[in-house]
N, C-alpha and C positions, 0 to 999 in steps of 0.2 A: 876071763877078759884080760888081755895083755896090759901091762903097765903103761905103755906108750899111748894107749887110748884114753887113759885117765889123766894124762898130762895136761891137755888143754883146760879141763875143768879145774884141776889143781892150780894151774897158773892163774886162772881167772880169780880163784879165791885168794891167792897170794897178792895179786894185783889189787883186789878190792880191799884187803886189809892194809896194804901199803898206802893206798889212797886215803883211807880213813886216818891212818897214823900221820901221814904227811899233812892232811888238812887240819888235824888237831895241832900239830907242831906249828903250822902256819898261823892258825888262829891264836895260839899262845904267843907267838912272836908279835903279831899285830896288836894283841892286847897289851903286851909289854911296851910297845912303841906308843900306844895311845895313853897309857899311864904316864910315861915319861914326858910326852907332849903336854899333858894336862898339868903336871907338876911344874914344868917350866913356865907355862902360861899363867899359872896361879901366882908364881913368884913375880912375874912381870907386872901383873895387875894389882899387886899389893902395895901400890904407891901411897903416898900421904895425900889425902884430899884436903882442900881448904876447909877450915872450920869457921864457926861464927854465924851470927844471924844473917839470913839471906843467902848463904852459900849454896843451899840446895834448891833455890827457886829457879824456875826457867826464865826469869827476867831479872834485870838489874834494878836494885833499889838504891843505888848510889845517888842518882840525881832525882830529888823529890819532885821537881816540876815535870820532868819527863814521865815519871811514874804517875803523877796526878792526871796528866793529859791521857795517858794510856788507859788508866782505870776508868776515867770519865767516858772515853769513847767506847770501851768494852761494855761497861754497865749501862751507859746511855743508849747504845744501839739495841741492847737486849730489852730495855724498858720501852723504847719508842716503837719498835718494830710492830707489835700488835696494833697500836693506834694507827700506824700508817697503813697496815693491811685493811683495817676496818674502814678507814677513809677511802681507800681505793675501791673497796666493794660498794660503799654507799654512792660514790660518784659514778660508778659503772652503770647503775640502774637508770 
């Protein structure tokens, strides 16, 4: 068999190995970029957070009267809701 008939299959093999090498290089480059982005975002997020009592709560505890009203509404609604449901069911009959 002449050598020029083997050429297309040999070129296909070379192209296949080149694709795998180039995809490997591309994934290595993308991995390096991801690591660099992560390291810069970690540095950006490492700020100093406020400390002390109440700093991690999702509501303010600075005003005690506002806190009292909010807690009363929150706990009171949860406590009275079953009684209101029962009253509604009894009046429905």
